[in-house]
C-alpha positions as CSV (number, residue, x, y, z in Angstrom):
1,M,0.0,0.0,0.0
2,L,1.4,3.4,-1.0
3,T,0.8,6.4,1.2
4,M,0.7,10.1,0.3
5,G,1.1,13.6,1.7
6,S,-0.4,16.6,-0.1
7,L,1.2,20.1,0.0
8,F,-0.8,23.1,-1.2
9,D,-3.7,20.8,-0.9
10,G,-6.5,23.1,-1.9
11,I,-9.8,21.1,-2.0
12,G,-8.0,17.7,-2.0
13,G,-7.6,17.0,-5.7
14,F,-4.5,14.9,-5.3
15,P,-5.9,12.9,-2.4
16,L,-9.1,12.3,-4.4
17,A,-7.1,10.9,-7.4
18,A,-4.9,8.9,-5.0
19,V,-7.8,7.0,-3.3
20,R,-9.2,6.2,-6.7
21,N,-5.9,4.5,-7.5
22,G,-5.4,2.6,-4.2
23,V,-3.1,5.2,-2.6
24,V,-3.8,6.3,1.0
25,P,-3.7,10.0,1.8
26,V,-2.1,10.5,5.3
27,W,-1.7,14.2,5.7
28,A,-2.3,17.6,3.9
29,S,-0.9,21.1,4.1
30,E,-3.2,24.0,3.3
31,I,-3.8,27.4,4.8
32,E,-7.2,28.5,3.4
33,A,-10.1,27.7,5.7
34,F,-12.7,26.7,3.1
35,P,-10.6,24.2,1.2
36,I,-9.6,22.6,4.5
37,E,-13.3,22.2,5.4
38,V,-13.9,20.5,2.0
39,T,-11.0,18.0,2.5
40,K,-12.1,17.3,6.1
41,L,-15.5,16.2,4.7
42,R,-14.0,14.1,2.0
43,F,-11.1,12.7,4.1
44,P,-12.0,12.8,7.8
45,D,-9.0,10.6,8.7
46,M,-6.4,12.8,6.9
47,V,-4.3,14.9,9.3
48,H,-4.0,18.7,8.5
49,V,-0.5,19.8,9.2
50,G,-0.8,23.6,8.5
51,D,1.3,26.1,6.7
52,I,4.1,24.7,4.6
53,T,6.5,27.5,5.6
54,K,6.2,26.4,9.2
55,L,6.5,22.6,8.6
56,S,9.5,20.5,9.5
57,G,9.7,17.6,7.1
58,A,11.5,15.5,9.8
59,E,8.4,15.8,12.0
60,L,5.9,14.7,9.3
61,P,4.6,11.1,9.2
62,P,6.7,9.4,6.5
63,V,4.8,8.8,3.2
64,D,5.8,7.2,-0.1
65,I,4.6,10.1,-2.3
66,V,4.5,13.9,-1.7
67,C,2.5,15.9,-4.1
68,G,1.7,19.5,-4.5
69,G,0.8,22.4,-6.8
70,S,2.4,25.5,-5.5
71,P,0.8,28.9,-6.5
72,C,1.3,29.6,-10.2
73,Q,0.7,33.4,-10.3
74,D,4.4,34.2,-10.7
75,L,4.7,31.8,-13.6
76,S,1.6,32.9,-15.5
77,V,1.8,35.0,-18.6
78,A,-1.0,37.1,-17.0
79,G,1.4,38.1,-14.2
80,A,4.8,39.8,-13.9
81,R,6.6,36.5,-14.7
82,A,8.8,36.6,-11.6
83,G,9.1,32.8,-11.9
84,L,10.2,30.7,-9.0
85,A,11.9,33.8,-7.6
86,G,8.4,35.2,-7.0
87,A,6.9,35.2,-3.5
88,R,4.0,33.0,-4.4
89,S,5.4,30.5,-7.0
90,G,8.7,30.4,-5.1
91,L,6.8,28.4,-2.5
92,F,7.8,25.4,-4.7
93,M,11.1,25.7,-2.9
94,E,9.3,25.0,0.3
95,Q,8.0,21.7,-1.2
96,T,11.6,20.6,-2.1
97,R,12.8,21.6,1.4
98,V,10.1,19.6,3.1
99,V,10.8,16.5,0.9
100,K,14.6,16.8,1.6
101,E,14.0,17.0,5.4
102,M,11.7,14.0,5.2
103,R,14.3,12.0,3.3
104,D,17.1,13.0,5.6
105,A,15.0,12.0,8.7
106,D,14.3,8.6,7.1
107,R,18.0,8.0,6.5
108,L,18.7,8.9,10.2
109,R,16.1,6.3,11.2
110,G,18.3,3.8,9.5
111,R,16.4,3.1,6.3
112,T,18.6,2.1,3.4
113,A,18.9,4.3,0.3
114,H,16.4,2.4,-1.8
115,L,13.8,2.5,0.9
116,V,14.1,6.2,1.9
117,R,10.7,8.0,1.8
118,P,9.2,9.8,0.1
119,R,10.2,7.8,-2.9
120,F,8.3,10.2,-5.3
121,M,7.6,13.9,-5.4
122,V,4.9,15.2,-7.8
123,W,4.7,18.8,-8.7
124,E,1.7,20.2,-10.6
125,N,1.9,23.5,-12.3
126,G,-0.8,25.1,-14.4
127,A,1.3,27.7,-16.2
128,T,0.1,28.6,-19.6
129,R,2.0,29.0,-22.9
130,S,3.3,32.4,-23.9
């Protein structure tokens, strides 16, 4: 059984797709109140861990897959095109930080390289063509 954590969870699109494919969502990170309420209805057993900028990957429950879709405004042709250096889209770097911290913690727990979790990181971005 594969397990999953969802960053920038929104209304739980990744967890919804996951359960339809036999993956168990364990935790989610989201800061907006309404989307959190939606995911609590859909996934009452999923733990909400809060703001990604305040998370320590080492303290999160280990999962096989971490997914997320960081804000895309700084990547969009409709915006100033600040890219990953922008304040919003740059939150992608928080996703990579959390995954690195999780993997480092798993190594410290004695897991061998081929078993270190998360094994997969999925990043969704909806940037449009220019």
